[in-house]
N, C-alpha and C positions, 0 to 999 in steps of 0.2 A: 737724829731728832725727828720725832713724829708728832703730828698734830692730829689727835684722834677725836677731838671735840668737833661735832657738827653744829653749826649755827642754825637755829630754827629758821624756816623760810619766811616767817613773819618779821624777822629782824634783818635789816640790810646794813652791811658795812660799807661805808663810802671811802674811808681812808684808814690805812693802817701802816705803821712804819716800824722797822726793826733797825737797830744799830748793833752791829757785831764788832768786836775788837779783838785784836791779837797782838802779840809781841812783834816788834819789827823783824824783818828777815835780815840775813847776813849781808845781802847785797844793797841794802838801803843806805844811802849816803847822808840822809838827814839825821837830825837829833831827836826825832819823834819818839815819844814814850811808847806809842802803840800805833797800829794801823787800824783804821776804822772803815767800815763798809756800811752804808745806809741803803736799805731796801724799802721802797715805798710802793704800796699798791693803792691805786686810786680808781674808784668806780665812778664813771661819769654818766651812768644810766644806760649806757650801751654795753659796757663790759669792763673788765678789770685791765688796767694798764700798770705794768711794773716798771719802775725806774730804779737804777742802781747808780749810786754816787760814791766815789772814793778818790782820794789822792793817790793811794797805793794800797793794794791788797795782793799778797803773794801766796801762791800754792806751791807746794814742794814738787808736785807732779808725780807723786808716788801713789796716787789713788785717793789722797786725802780730800780732793775736791769733790768726790762723789756725794758727800753729805750736803755740799752746797747745791749741787744740781738737784738732789732730792728735795731740798728746802724750796727751791724755786718752783719745782713741779707741784709741790703741795700747796704753795701760796696761790698758784695760778688756777687751782681747781675751782 
């Protein structure tokens, strides 16, 4: 996933939020239909602060988490 759109410097983004969802992993003991991960970026005038909120989000550990790290790096630019 790439964000190639640059926001003009005349426009400031103060808050942006993403909610990602995936099927539950095989180790999850709850009856959840999906796992959700909320990423929020808030600019308080000094800089961007990223928060990540989830009850559970699993990576297989086979390199599939690379897209997530790329997403966080892109958001923090």
